[in-house]
A tleap script that builds the chain and sets N, CA, C and O, in Angstrom:
source leaprc.protein.ff14SB
mol = sequence {
  NMET SER PRO ASN THR ARG LYS LEU GLN ARG
  GLY SER THR ALA VAL GLU LEU ALA ILE ALA
  LEU PRO PHE LEU VAL PHE LEU MET VAL GLY
  ALA MET ASP PHE GLY ARG ALA TYR TYR HIE
  ALA VAL THR ALA ALA ASN ALA ALA GLY THR
  GLY ALA PHE TYR GLY ALA GLN SER ASN ILE
  SER SER GLY HIE PHE ASP GLN ILE ARG ALA
  VAL ALA ARG GLU ASP ALA LYS ASP ILE GLY
  ALA VAL THR VAL THR ALA ASP ARG SER CYS
  SER CYS PRO SER GLY THR THR VAL ASN CYS
  ILE SER GLY ALA CYS ALA GLY TYR GLY ALA
  PRO ARG ALA TYR VAL ARG THR ARG VAL VAL
  GLN SER PHE PRO LEU MET VAL PRO TYR PRO
  GLY VAL PRO ARG PRO ASP VAL GLY ARG THR
  ALA PHE MET ARG VAL CGLN
}
set mol.1.N position { 30.719 190.682 195.387 }
set mol.1.CA position { 30.610 189.280 195.079 }
set mol.1.C position { 29.474 188.680 195.938 }
set mol.1.O position { 29.384 188.895 197.146 }
set mol.2.N position { 28.670 187.965 195.281 }
set mol.2.CA position { 27.506 187.359 196.035 }
set mol.2.C position { 27.961 186.173 196.798 }
set mol.2.O position { 29.006 185.608 196.475 }
set mol.3.N position { 27.227 185.757 197.809 }
set mol.3.CA position { 27.568 184.538 198.561 }
set mol.3.C position { 27.556 183.275 197.739 }
set mol.3.O position { 28.315 182.348 198.023 }
set mol.4.N position { 26.697 183.211 196.706 }
set mol.4.CA position { 26.625 182.021 195.880 }
set mol.4.C position { 27.894 181.885 195.058 }
set mol.4.O position { 28.384 180.776 194.842 }
set mol.5.N position { 28.424 183.002 194.602 }
set mol.5.CA position { 29.691 182.947 193.805 }
set mol.5.C position { 30.843 182.449 194.629 }
set mol.5.O position { 31.660 181.665 194.146 }
set mol.6.N position { 30.928 182.899 195.896 }
set mol.6.CA position { 31.979 182.406 196.808 }
set mol.6.C position { 31.889 180.852 197.015 }
set mol.6.O position { 32.902 180.154 197.008 }
set mol.7.N position { 30.670 180.361 197.194 }
set mol.7.CA position { 30.464 178.921 197.367 }
set mol.7.C position { 30.935 178.177 196.124 }
set mol.7.O position { 31.591 177.140 196.229 }
set mol.8.N position { 30.598 178.706 194.939 }
set mol.8.CA position { 31.024 178.044 193.706 }
set mol.8.C position { 32.540 178.051 193.587 }
set mol.8.O position { 33.129 177.069 193.134 }
set mol.9.N position { 33.194 179.169 193.996 }
set mol.9.CA position { 34.669 179.223 193.894 }
set mol.9.C position { 35.284 178.217 194.844 }
set mol.9.O position { 36.259 177.558 194.482 }
set mol.10.N position { 34.739 178.073 196.070 }
set mol.10.CA position { 35.306 177.118 197.018 }
set mol.10.C position { 35.085 175.696 196.514 }
set mol.10.O position { 35.942 174.839 196.728 }
set mol.11.N position { 34.002 175.428 195.876 }
set mol.11.CA position { 33.746 174.127 195.322 }
set mol.11.C position { 34.708 173.791 194.168 }
set mol.11.O position { 35.202 172.669 194.060 }
set mol.12.N position { 34.958 174.788 193.316 }
set mol.12.CA position { 35.858 174.550 192.179 }
set mol.12.C position { 37.283 174.345 192.677 }
set mol.12.O position { 38.045 173.580 192.086 }
set mol.13.N position { 37.642 175.017 193.748 }
set mol.13.CA position { 39.017 174.813 194.285 }
set mol.13.C position { 39.157 173.451 194.812 }
set mol.13.O position { 40.210 172.836 194.642 }
set mol.14.N position { 38.132 172.925 195.459 }
set mol.14.CA position { 38.182 171.534 196.001 }
set mol.14.C position { 38.300 170.522 194.865 }
set mol.14.O position { 39.030 169.538 194.981 }
set mol.15.N position { 37.579 170.764 193.762 }
set mol.15.CA position { 37.592 169.861 192.615 }
set mol.15.C position { 39.035 169.920 191.959 }
set mol.15.O position { 39.570 168.874 191.594 }
set mol.16.N position { 39.645 171.115 191.815 }
set mol.16.CA position { 40.975 171.257 191.286 }
set mol.16.C position { 42.012 170.516 192.163 }
set mol.16.O position { 42.919 169.858 191.654 }
set mol.17.N position { 41.853 170.644 193.466 }
set mol.17.CA position { 42.719 169.914 194.372 }
set mol.17.C position { 42.579 168.402 194.244 }
set mol.17.O position { 43.556 167.653 194.221 }
set mol.18.N position { 41.335 167.997 194.162 }
set mol.18.CA position { 41.076 166.506 193.998 }
set mol.18.C position { 41.719 165.979 192.691 }
set mol.18.O position { 42.190 164.842 192.647 }
set mol.19.N position { 41.734 166.770 191.684 }
set mol.19.CA position { 42.333 166.351 190.392 }
set mol.19.C position { 43.842 166.415 190.466 }
set mol.19.O position { 44.505 165.497 189.984 }
set mol.20.N position { 44.408 167.437 191.037 }
set mol.20.CA position { 45.855 167.644 191.037 }
set mol.20.C position { 46.584 166.843 192.080 }
set mol.20.O position { 47.745 166.494 191.867 }
set mol.21.N position { 45.951 166.528 193.220 }
set mol.21.CA position { 46.657 165.927 194.369 }
set mol.21.C position { 47.231 164.536 194.033 }
set mol.21.O position { 48.374 164.276 194.409 }
set mol.22.N position { 46.509 163.624 193.347 }
set mol.22.CA position { 47.106 162.370 193.016 }
set mol.22.C position { 48.398 162.491 192.170 }
set mol.22.O position { 49.383 161.784 192.382 }
set mol.23.N position { 48.336 163.402 191.227 }
set mol.23.CA position { 49.495 163.653 190.393 }
set mol.23.C position { 50.679 164.176 191.211 }
set mol.23.O position { 51.822 163.764 191.014 }
set mol.24.N position { 50.374 165.090 192.128 }
set mol.24.CA position { 51.485 165.650 192.944 }
set mol.24.C position { 52.045 164.603 193.888 }
set mol.24.O position { 53.256 164.570 194.104 }
set mol.25.N position { 51.220 163.757 194.452 }
set mol.25.CA position { 51.698 162.707 195.378 }
set mol.25.C position { 52.553 161.699 194.552 }
set mol.25.O position { 53.635 161.305 194.988 }
set mol.26.N position { 52.063 161.296 193.381 }
set mol.26.CA position { 52.843 160.411 192.559 }
set mol.26.C position { 54.214 161.023 192.157 }
set mol.26.O position { 55.215 160.308 192.120 }
set mol.27.N position { 54.257 162.323 191.861 }
set mol.27.CA position { 55.471 162.968 191.557 }
set mol.27.C position { 56.432 163.041 192.760 }
set mol.27.O position { 57.645 162.900 192.608 }
set mol.28.N position { 55.865 163.263 193.948 }
set mol.28.CA position { 56.668 163.302 195.110 }
set mol.28.C position { 57.278 161.942 195.460 }
set mol.28.O position { 58.453 161.861 195.820 }
set mol.29.N position { 56.486 160.885 195.355 }
set mol.29.CA position { 56.980 159.541 195.611 }
set mol.29.C position { 58.059 159.133 194.623 }
set mol.29.O position { 59.054 158.501 194.980 }
set mol.30.N position { 57.830 159.522 193.334 }
set mol.30.CA position { 58.826 159.279 192.303 }
set mol.30.C position { 60.132 159.975 192.623 }
set mol.30.O position { 61.189 159.366 192.457 }
set mol.31.N position { 60.116 161.216 193.072 }
set mol.31.CA position { 61.305 161.942 193.478 }
set mol.31.C position { 61.990 161.289 194.621 }
set mol.31.O position { 63.217 161.202 194.665 }
set mol.32.N position { 61.188 160.819 195.567 }
set mol.32.CA position { 61.791 160.109 196.742 }
set mol.32.C position { 62.476 158.785 196.288 }
set mol.32.O position { 63.579 158.470 196.737 }
set mol.33.N position { 61.841 158.061 195.443 }
set mol.33.CA position { 62.475 156.849 194.864 }
set mol.33.C position { 63.761 157.144 194.094 }
set mol.33.O position { 64.735 156.398 194.196 }
set mol.34.N position { 63.764 158.232 193.326 }
set mol.34.CA position { 64.980 158.597 192.573 }
set mol.34.C position { 66.078 158.939 193.576 }
set mol.34.O position { 67.224 158.543 193.360 }
set mol.35.N position { 65.777 159.674 194.693 }
set mol.35.CA position { 66.798 159.993 195.664 }
set mol.35.C position { 67.293 158.774 196.385 }
set mol.35.O position { 68.481 158.689 196.696 }
set mol.36.N position { 66.418 157.814 196.666 }
set mol.36.CA position { 66.839 156.552 197.320 }
set mol.36.C position { 67.700 155.748 196.357 }
set mol.36.O position { 68.691 155.149 196.774 }
set mol.37.N position { 67.341 155.725 195.082 }
set mol.37.CA position { 68.183 154.954 194.132 }
set mol.37.C position { 69.551 155.578 193.993 }
set mol.37.O position { 70.531 154.850 193.837 }
set mol.38.N position { 69.664 156.879 194.042 }
set mol.38.CA position { 70.962 157.565 193.995 }
set mol.38.C position { 71.748 157.197 195.221 }
set mol.38.O position { 72.935 156.888 195.115 }
set mol.39.N position { 71.123 157.219 196.399 }
set mol.39.CA position { 71.861 156.854 197.665 }
set mol.39.C position { 72.354 155.398 197.593 }
set mol.39.O position { 73.480 155.104 197.994 }
set mol.40.N position { 71.510 154.491 197.083 }
set mol.40.CA position { 71.926 153.062 196.970 }
set mol.40.C position { 73.048 152.934 195.976 }
set mol.40.O position { 73.964 152.144 196.202 }
set mol.41.N position { 73.023 153.683 194.869 }
set mol.41.CA position { 74.092 153.599 193.856 }
set mol.41.C position { 75.426 154.120 194.455 }
set mol.41.O position { 76.474 153.516 194.226 }
set mol.42.N position { 75.393 155.200 195.195 }
set mol.42.CA position { 76.579 155.768 195.797 }
set mol.42.C position { 77.145 154.785 196.831 }
set mol.42.O position { 78.355 154.564 196.881 }
set mol.43.N position { 76.286 154.211 197.634 }
set mol.43.CA position { 76.675 153.240 198.661 }
set mol.43.C position { 77.278 151.951 198.032 }
set mol.43.O position { 78.243 151.385 198.546 }
set mol.44.N position { 76.682 151.520 196.922 }
set mol.44.CA position { 77.228 150.353 196.197 }
set mol.44.C position { 78.582 150.661 195.613 }
set mol.44.O position { 79.465 149.803 195.622 }
set mol.45.N position { 78.775 151.899 195.089 }
set mol.45.CA position { 80.060 152.290 194.520 }
set mol.45.C position { 81.121 152.341 195.626 }
set mol.45.O position { 82.246 151.879 195.432 }
set mol.46.N position { 80.755 152.910 196.797 }
set mol.46.CA position { 81.709 152.919 197.916 }
set mol.46.C position { 82.065 151.540 198.375 }
set mol.46.O position { 83.232 151.274 198.663 }
set mol.47.N position { 81.097 150.640 198.456 }
set mol.47.CA position { 81.346 149.255 198.888 }
set mol.47.C position { 82.249 148.518 197.898 }
set mol.47.O position { 83.152 147.786 198.301 }
set mol.48.N position { 81.994 148.720 196.565 }
set mol.48.CA position { 82.844 148.072 195.606 }
set mol.48.C position { 84.303 148.633 195.687 }
set mol.48.O position { 85.272 147.885 195.556 }
set mol.49.N position { 84.421 149.919 195.898 }
set mol.49.CA position { 85.743 150.489 196.055 }
set mol.49.C position { 86.435 149.988 197.300 }
set mol.49.O position { 87.645 149.764 197.261 }
set mol.50.N position { 85.738 149.803 198.399 }
set mol.50.CA position { 86.299 149.303 199.628 }
set mol.50.C position { 86.803 147.882 199.451 }
set mol.50.O position { 87.881 147.534 199.934 }
set mol.51.N position { 86.017 147.051 198.753 }
set mol.51.CA position { 86.437 145.663 198.493 }
set mol.51.C position { 87.664 145.584 197.597 }
set mol.51.O position { 88.587 144.812 197.856 }
set mol.52.N position { 87.664 146.388 196.545 }
set mol.52.CA position { 88.851 146.432 195.642 }
set mol.52.C position { 90.079 146.987 196.371 }
set mol.52.O position { 91.200 146.527 196.154 }
set mol.53.N position { 89.863 147.950 197.211 }
set mol.53.CA position { 91.024 148.527 197.952 }
set mol.53.C position { 91.597 147.444 198.876 }
set mol.53.O position { 92.815 147.314 198.998 }
set mol.54.N position { 90.732 146.679 199.517 }
set mol.54.CA position { 91.241 145.635 200.407 }
set mol.54.C position { 92.072 144.620 199.603 }
set mol.54.O position { 93.153 144.223 200.035 }
set mol.55.N position { 91.561 144.203 198.429 }
set mol.55.CA position { 92.248 143.205 197.613 }
set mol.55.C position { 93.502 143.727 196.966 }
set mol.55.O position { 94.421 142.968 196.659 }
set mol.56.N position { 93.538 145.058 196.756 }
set mol.56.CA position { 94.730 145.655 196.082 }
set mol.56.C position { 95.883 145.951 197.009 }
set mol.56.O position { 96.914 146.450 196.556 }
set mol.57.N position { 95.749 145.665 198.284 }
set mol.57.CA position { 96.813 145.983 199.238 }
set mol.57.C position { 98.109 145.150 198.965 }
set mol.57.O position { 99.218 145.670 199.087 }
set mol.58.N position { 97.951 143.910 198.611 }
set mol.58.CA position { 99.126 143.080 198.336 }
set mol.58.C position { 98.716 141.937 197.379 }
set mol.58.O position { 97.531 141.715 197.131 }
set mol.59.N position { 99.694 141.245 196.868 }
set mol.59.CA position { 99.453 140.163 195.959 }
set mol.59.C position { 98.747 139.040 196.694 }
set mol.59.O position { 97.932 138.336 196.099 }
set mol.60.N position { 99.045 138.854 197.994 }
set mol.60.CA position { 98.393 137.837 198.773 }
set mol.60.C position { 96.946 138.144 199.043 }
set mol.60.O position { 96.104 137.256 198.911 }
set mol.61.N position { 96.606 139.408 199.429 }
set mol.61.CA position { 95.235 139.749 199.741 }
set mol.61.C position { 94.398 139.797 198.443 }
set mol.61.O position { 93.170 139.738 198.516 }
set mol.62.N position { 95.030 139.904 197.268 }
set mol.62.CA position { 94.237 139.938 196.031 }
set mol.62.C position { 93.619 138.604 195.714 }
set mol.62.O position { 92.746 138.528 194.850 }
set mol.63.N position { 94.059 137.498 196.412 }
set mol.63.CA position { 93.446 136.201 196.190 }
set mol.63.C position { 92.452 135.822 197.314 }
set mol.63.O position { 91.859 134.745 197.263 }
set mol.64.N position { 92.270 136.668 198.298 }
set mol.64.CA position { 91.352 136.394 199.373 }
set mol.64.C position { 89.903 136.877 199.016 }
set mol.64.O position { 89.402 137.841 199.595 }
set mol.65.N position { 89.264 136.185 198.064 }
set mol.65.CA position { 87.995 136.619 197.538 }
set mol.65.C position { 86.868 136.625 198.589 }
set mol.65.O position { 85.981 137.478 198.558 }
set mol.66.N position { 86.925 135.672 199.501 }
set mol.66.CA position { 85.895 135.634 200.567 }
set mol.66.C position { 86.013 136.875 201.464 }
set mol.66.O position { 84.993 137.439 201.858 }
set mol.67.N position { 87.186 137.291 201.781 }
set mol.67.CA position { 87.376 138.454 202.626 }
set mol.67.C position { 87.081 139.730 201.874 }
set mol.67.O position { 86.578 140.683 202.471 }
set mol.68.N position { 87.371 139.786 200.593 }
set mol.68.CA position { 87.072 140.944 199.754 }
set mol.68.C position { 85.533 141.111 199.744 }
set mol.68.O position { 85.029 142.220 199.919 }
set mol.69.N position { 84.788 139.990 199.536 }
set mol.69.CA position { 83.316 140.080 199.496 }
set mol.69.C position { 82.776 140.476 200.853 }
set mol.69.O position { 81.823 141.251 200.940 }
set mol.70.N position { 83.370 139.957 201.913 }
set mol.70.CA position { 82.908 140.292 203.283 }
set mol.70.C position { 83.109 141.766 203.570 }
set mol.70.O position { 82.223 142.387 204.156 }
set mol.71.N position { 84.228 142.353 203.186 }
set mol.71.CA position { 84.525 143.768 203.424 }
set mol.71.C position { 83.506 144.634 202.630 }
set mol.71.O position { 82.993 145.627 203.147 }
set mol.72.N position { 83.231 144.242 201.389 }
set mol.72.CA position { 82.290 144.998 200.566 }
set mol.72.C position { 80.874 144.915 201.131 }
set mol.72.O position { 80.163 145.920 201.161 }
set mol.73.N position { 80.450 143.717 201.585 }
set mol.73.CA position { 79.119 143.570 202.197 }
set mol.73.C position { 78.991 144.371 203.440 }
set mol.73.O position { 77.942 144.966 203.687 }
set mol.74.N position { 80.064 144.410 204.267 }
set mol.74.CA position { 80.021 145.196 205.545 }
set mol.74.C position { 79.848 146.685 205.219 }
set mol.74.O position { 79.121 147.407 205.901 }
set mol.75.N position { 80.544 147.127 204.148 }
set mol.75.CA position { 80.417 148.556 203.805 }
set mol.75.C position { 79.029 148.896 203.241 }
set mol.75.O position { 78.574 150.036 203.337 }
set mol.76.N position { 78.386 147.923 202.669 }
set mol.76.CA position { 77.046 148.157 202.028 }
set mol.76.C position { 75.914 147.775 202.950 }
set mol.76.O position { 74.775 147.713 202.487 }
set mol.77.N position { 76.146 147.515 204.224 }
set mol.77.CA position { 75.080 147.040 205.126 }
set mol.77.C position { 73.940 148.027 205.292 }
set mol.77.O position { 72.840 147.624 205.670 }
set mol.78.N position { 74.161 149.292 205.026 }
set mol.78.CA position { 73.117 150.354 205.180 }
set mol.78.C position { 72.023 150.199 204.092 }
set mol.78.O position { 70.921 150.715 204.282 }
set mol.79.N position { 72.284 149.520 202.980 }
set mol.79.CA position { 71.285 149.441 201.956 }
set mol.79.C position { 70.672 148.031 201.883 }
set mol.79.O position { 69.856 147.756 201.003 }
set mol.80.N position { 71.059 147.158 202.789 }
set mol.80.CA position { 70.416 145.834 202.835 }
set mol.80.C position { 71.270 144.801 202.135 }
set mol.80.O position { 72.488 144.945 202.030 }
set mol.81.N position { 70.586 143.712 201.638 }
set mol.81.CA position { 71.273 142.587 201.010 }
set mol.81.C position { 71.812 143.001 199.627 }
set mol.81.O position { 71.123 143.586 198.791 }
set mol.82.N position { 73.070 142.658 199.462 }
set mol.82.CA position { 73.735 142.921 198.164 }
set mol.82.C position { 74.424 141.600 197.705 }
set mol.82.O position { 74.715 140.710 198.504 }
set mol.83.N position { 74.661 141.531 196.409 }
set mol.83.CA position { 75.442 140.458 195.831 }
set mol.83.C position { 76.807 141.019 195.449 }
set mol.83.O position { 76.892 141.998 194.707 }
set mol.84.N position { 77.879 140.401 195.953 }
set mol.84.CA position { 79.223 140.911 195.745 }
set mol.84.C position { 80.004 139.821 194.993 }
set mol.84.O position { 79.988 138.660 195.403 }
set mol.85.N position { 80.684 140.183 193.902 }
set mol.85.CA position { 81.569 139.290 193.207 }
set mol.85.C position { 82.929 139.938 193.192 }
set mol.85.O position { 83.027 141.163 193.109 }
set mol.86.N position { 84.024 139.117 193.273 }
set mol.86.CA position { 85.330 139.599 193.249 }
set mol.86.C position { 86.170 138.696 192.354 }
set mol.86.O position { 85.960 137.483 192.350 }
set mol.87.N position { 87.107 139.244 191.605 }
set mol.87.CA position { 88.071 138.442 190.835 }
set mol.87.C position { 89.361 139.186 190.654 }
set mol.87.O position { 89.472 140.385 190.908 }
set mol.88.N position { 90.339 138.422 190.201 }
set mol.88.CA position { 91.667 138.960 189.981 }
set mol.88.C position { 92.072 138.637 188.518 }
set mol.88.O position { 91.763 137.560 188.008 }
set mol.89.N position { 92.732 139.542 187.890 }
set mol.89.CA position { 93.216 139.278 186.528 }
set mol.89.C position { 94.619 139.876 186.400 }
set mol.89.O position { 94.971 140.780 187.157 }
set mol.90.N position { 95.429 139.382 185.447 }
set mol.90.CA position { 96.790 139.881 185.213 }
set mol.90.C position { 96.930 140.200 183.749 }
set mol.90.O position { 96.371 139.524 182.886 }
set mol.91.N position { 97.684 141.239 183.488 }
set mol.91.CA position { 97.975 141.585 182.094 }
set mol.91.C position { 99.342 142.241 181.947 }
set mol.91.O position { 99.902 142.748 182.919 }
set mol.92.N position { 99.866 142.231 180.756 }
set mol.92.CA position { 101.122 142.844 180.434 }
set mol.92.C position { 100.868 144.292 180.062 }
set mol.92.O position { 99.728 144.671 179.794 }
set mol.93.N position { 101.936 145.124 180.041 }
set mol.93.CA position { 101.735 146.526 179.619 }
set mol.93.C position { 101.141 146.649 178.189 }
set mol.93.O position { 100.487 147.642 177.867 }
set mol.94.N position { 101.376 145.646 177.361 }
set mol.94.CA position { 100.850 145.668 175.966 }
set mol.94.C position { 99.328 145.391 175.963 }
set mol.94.O position { 98.678 145.577 174.934 }
set mol.95.N position { 98.764 144.954 177.088 }
set mol.95.CA position { 97.338 144.688 177.160 }
set mol.95.C position { 96.990 143.195 177.078 }
set mol.95.O position { 95.832 142.804 177.218 }
set mol.96.N position { 98.005 142.388 176.851 }
set mol.96.CA position { 97.779 140.912 176.735 }
set mol.96.C position { 97.452 140.366 178.112 }
set mol.96.O position { 98.143 140.663 179.087 }
set mol.97.N position { 96.372 139.547 178.191 }
set mol.97.CA position { 96.012 138.943 179.470 }
set mol.97.C position { 96.815 137.639 179.608 }
set mol.97.O position { 96.897 136.835 178.679 }
set mol.98.N position { 97.408 137.457 180.811 }
set mol.98.CA position { 98.220 136.291 181.085 }
set mol.98.C position { 97.770 135.651 182.421 }
set mol.98.O position { 97.022 136.259 183.186 }
set mol.99.N position { 98.233 134.431 182.680 }
set mol.99.CA position { 98.035 133.742 183.932 }
set mol.99.C position { 98.763 134.509 185.049 }
set mol.99.O position { 99.918 134.906 184.895 }
set mol.100.N position { 98.062 134.706 186.172 }
set mol.100.CA position { 98.638 135.487 187.265 }
set mol.100.C position { 99.790 134.753 187.978 }
set mol.100.O position { 100.665 135.385 188.570 }
set mol.101.N position { 99.776 133.440 187.912 }
set mol.101.CA position { 100.828 132.701 188.665 }
set mol.101.C position { 101.986 132.310 187.707 }
set mol.101.O position { 103.148 132.495 188.067 }
set mol.102.N position { 101.707 131.796 186.545 }
set mol.102.CA position { 102.819 131.301 185.679 }
set mol.102.C position { 103.058 132.266 184.537 }
set mol.102.O position { 103.993 132.023 183.774 }
set mol.103.N position { 102.323 133.313 184.348 }
set mol.103.CA position { 102.463 134.225 183.211 }
set mol.103.C position { 103.676 135.134 183.370 }
set mol.103.O position { 104.091 135.456 184.483 }
set mol.104.N position { 104.222 135.531 182.257 }
set mol.104.CA position { 105.334 136.495 182.230 }
set mol.104.C position { 105.158 137.347 181.008 }
set mol.104.O position { 104.596 136.913 180.002 }
set mol.105.N position { 105.654 138.588 181.103 }
set mol.105.CA position { 105.546 139.490 179.981 }
set mol.105.C position { 106.921 139.659 179.341 }
set mol.105.O position { 107.910 139.936 180.020 }
set mol.106.N position { 106.961 139.493 178.060 }
set mol.106.CA position { 108.277 139.561 177.360 }
set mol.106.C position { 108.868 140.941 177.506 }
set mol.106.O position { 108.223 141.937 177.175 }
set mol.107.N position { 110.088 141.008 177.999 }
set mol.107.CA position { 110.744 142.268 178.161 }
set mol.107.C position { 110.298 143.082 179.341 }
set mol.107.O position { 110.760 144.206 179.536 }
set mol.108.N position { 109.408 142.534 180.131 }
set mol.108.CA position { 108.889 143.323 181.281 }
set mol.108.C position { 109.038 142.515 182.577 }
set mol.108.O position { 109.364 143.072 183.625 }
set mol.109.N position { 108.803 141.241 182.502 }
set mol.109.CA position { 108.864 140.420 183.724 }
set mol.109.C position { 107.493 140.024 184.209 }
set mol.109.O position { 106.654 139.587 183.422 }
set mol.110.N position { 107.249 140.176 185.526 }
set mol.110.CA position { 105.965 139.768 186.102 }
set mol.110.C position { 104.862 140.657 185.620 }
set mol.110.O position { 105.050 141.864 185.468 }
set mol.111.N position { 103.668 140.057 185.367 }
set mol.111.CA position { 102.514 140.852 184.861 }
set mol.111.C position { 101.947 141.736 185.952 }
set mol.111.O position { 102.228 141.544 187.135 }
set mol.112.N position { 101.166 142.684 185.552 }
set mol.112.CA position { 100.426 143.526 186.457 }
set mol.112.C position { 99.207 142.859 186.904 }
set mol.112.O position { 98.485 142.310 186.072 }
set mol.113.N position { 98.889 142.859 188.258 }
set mol.113.CA position { 97.745 142.186 188.752 }
set mol.113.C position { 96.688 143.297 189.098 }
set mol.113.O position { 97.004 144.389 189.571 }
set mol.114.N position { 95.426 142.916 188.822 }
set mol.114.CA position { 94.273 143.803 189.086 }
set mol.114.C position { 93.176 143.058 189.865 }
set mol.114.O position { 92.973 141.857 189.684 }
set mol.115.N position { 92.490 143.784 190.716 }
set mol.115.CA position { 91.335 143.262 191.432 }
set mol.115.C position { 90.099 144.047 190.998 }
set mol.115.O position { 90.087 145.274 190.904 }
set mol.116.N position { 89.044 143.234 190.737 }
set mol.116.CA position { 87.736 143.875 190.363 }
set mol.116.C position { 86.686 143.384 191.341 }
set mol.116.O position { 86.596 142.185 191.606 }
set mol.117.N position { 85.896 144.293 191.876 }
set mol.117.CA position { 84.811 143.986 192.820 }
set mol.117.C position { 83.543 144.581 192.247 }
set mol.117.O position { 83.522 145.742 191.837 }
set mol.118.N position { 82.495 143.794 192.219 }
set mol.118.CA position { 81.146 144.310 191.719 }
set mol.118.C position { 80.131 144.084 192.843 }
set mol.118.O position { 80.023 143.000 193.416 }
set mol.119.N position { 79.426 145.116 193.117 }
set mol.119.CA position { 78.324 145.110 194.136 }
set mol.119.C position { 77.011 145.423 193.430 }
set mol.119.O position { 76.893 146.449 192.759 }
set mol.120.N position { 75.993 144.516 193.583 }
set mol.120.CA position { 74.700 144.669 192.869 }
set mol.120.C position { 73.624 144.434 193.927 }
set mol.120.O position { 73.742 143.568 194.795 }
set mol.121.N position { 72.574 145.242 193.817 }
set mol.121.CA position { 71.372 145.084 194.664 }
set mol.121.C position { 70.138 145.221 193.792 }
set mol.121.O position { 70.088 146.062 192.894 }
set mol.122.N position { 69.152 144.395 194.061 }
set mol.122.CA position { 67.862 144.548 193.391 }
set mol.122.C position { 67.124 145.663 194.155 }
set mol.122.O position { 66.685 145.434 195.282 }
set mol.123.N position { 66.982 146.825 193.588 }
set mol.123.CA position { 66.534 147.994 194.248 }
set mol.123.C position { 65.074 147.897 194.599 }
set mol.123.O position { 64.252 147.707 193.702 }
set mol.124.N position { 64.701 148.018 195.873 }
set mol.124.CA position { 63.289 147.946 196.285 }
set mol.124.C position { 62.536 149.310 196.054 }
set mol.124.O position { 62.775 150.285 196.766 }
set mol.125.N position { 61.670 149.338 195.093 }
set mol.125.CA position { 60.903 150.545 194.825 }
set mol.125.C position { 59.896 150.734 195.963 }
set mol.125.O position { 59.436 149.756 196.551 }
set mol.126.N position { 59.546 152.007 196.277 }
set mol.126.CA position { 58.520 152.309 197.292 }
set mol.126.C position { 57.120 151.926 196.803 }
set mol.126.O position { 56.285 151.425 197.556 }
set mol.127.N position { 56.906 152.178 195.534 }
set mol.127.CA position { 55.619 151.913 194.909 }
set mol.127.C position { 55.919 151.108 193.628 }
set mol.127.O position { 56.827 151.486 192.889 }
set mol.128.N position { 55.187 150.008 193.338 }
set mol.128.CA position { 55.374 149.334 192.066 }
set mol.128.C position { 54.736 150.147 190.946 }
set mol.128.O position { 53.513 150.177 190.801 }
set mol.129.N position { 55.578 150.802 190.162 }
set mol.129.CA position { 55.036 151.624 189.077 }
set mol.129.C position { 54.617 150.720 187.913 }
set mol.129.O position { 55.327 149.766 187.593 }
set mol.130.N position { 53.509 150.998 187.292 }
set mol.130.CA position { 53.018 150.155 186.232 }
set mol.130.C position { 53.996 150.129 185.025 }
set mol.130.O position { 54.383 151.172 184.498 }
set mol.131.N position { 54.365 148.943 184.623 }
set mol.131.CA position { 55.257 148.792 183.456 }
set mol.131.C position { 56.706 149.001 183.747 }
set mol.131.O position { 57.531 148.891 182.840 }
set mol.132.N position { 57.067 149.308 185.012 }
set mol.132.CA position { 58.434 149.493 185.390 }
set mol.132.C position { 58.984 148.282 186.140 }
set mol.132.O position { 58.527 148.019 187.252 }
set mol.133.N position { 59.919 147.550 185.606 }
set mol.133.CA position { 60.480 146.371 186.349 }
set mol.133.C position { 61.342 146.862 187.504 }
set mol.133.O position { 61.818 147.997 187.522 }
set mol.134.N position { 61.528 145.940 188.493 }
set mol.134.CA position { 62.376 146.218 189.638 }
set mol.134.C position { 63.800 146.408 189.167 }
set mol.134.O position { 64.384 145.448 188.665 }
set mol.135.N position { 64.388 147.554 189.289 }
set mol.135.CA position { 65.736 147.761 188.731 }
set mol.135.C position { 66.823 147.242 189.618 }
set mol.135.O position { 66.658 147.147 190.834 }
set mol.136.N position { 67.965 146.896 189.000 }
set mol.136.CA position { 69.182 146.526 189.729 }
set mol.136.C position { 70.069 147.766 189.824 }
set mol.136.O position { 70.198 148.525 188.863 }
set mol.137.N position { 70.671 147.959 190.980 }
set mol.137.CA position { 71.633 149.044 191.190 }
set mol.137.C position { 72.981 148.343 191.451 }
set mol.137.O position { 73.119 147.582 192.409 }
set mol.138.N position { 73.939 148.605 190.609 }
set mol.138.CA position { 75.236 147.948 190.737 }
set mol.138.C position { 76.370 148.851 190.332 }
set mol.138.O position { 76.222 149.722 189.474 }
set mol.139.N position { 77.500 148.634 190.958 }
set mol.139.CA position { 78.724 149.398 190.658 }
set mol.139.C position { 79.922 148.468 190.683 }
set mol.139.O position { 79.924 147.478 191.414 }
set mol.140.N position { 80.965 148.783 189.874 }
set mol.140.CA position { 82.135 147.970 189.834 }
set mol.140.C position { 83.333 148.875 190.125 }
set mol.140.O position { 83.379 150.027 189.692 }
set mol.141.N position { 84.332 148.312 190.893 }
set mol.141.CA position { 85.598 148.980 191.141 }
set mol.141.C position { 86.713 148.091 190.659 }
set mol.141.O position { 86.684 146.870 190.814 }
set mol.142.N position { 87.724 148.752 190.053 }
set mol.142.CA position { 88.840 148.012 189.443 }
set mol.142.C position { 90.139 148.713 189.947 }
set mol.142.O position { 90.302 149.915 189.738 }
set mol.143.N position { 91.040 147.981 190.593 }
set mol.143.CA position { 92.282 148.570 191.106 }
set mol.143.C position { 93.436 147.707 190.832 }
set mol.143.O position { 93.297 146.485 190.792 }
set mol.144.N position { 94.622 148.305 190.631 }
set mol.144.CA position { 95.837 147.571 190.409 }
set mol.144.C position { 96.430 147.176 191.765 }
set mol.144.O position { 96.474 147.983 192.694 }
set mol.145.N position { 96.891 145.904 191.863 }
set mol.145.CA position { 97.515 145.410 193.105 }
set mol.145.C position { 98.845 146.041 193.287 }
set mol.145.O position { 99.630 146.139 192.344 }
set mol.146.N position { 99.122 146.482 194.512 }
set mol.146.CA position { 100.403 147.101 194.802 }
set mol.146.C position { 101.525 146.111 195.029 }
set mol.146.O position { 102.661 146.513 195.283 }
savepdb mol mol.pdb
quit
């Protein structure tokens, strides 16, 4: 192989690298964003579950919405600012929704109480991808009050 051929091969390798490198970096950053989004989704699911678990401990704690939201926010502090909503609903075994305080189920008695907690975060992308809006990562937990 002549010295000129080796120089041409080295030059073509540099050109190939210059063409492929931006694509590979973009692919790597995209994979990192996907992994971060997965981590944020799992953390949001855990925080929603923690808030619902706190509210489902008793009929009294199921009405402490401020404390339910505070417990969920504390569990999600690793991912930054989140929006937490909590509510309580009651239903009969037939599926009919009734008032939690004054409602009664025919032939059953007191209705079943449920607590729902939702944790949502506007996910911060590492790189603003063209045409991709900033996604929301959110999870909901639903538990029956004991």
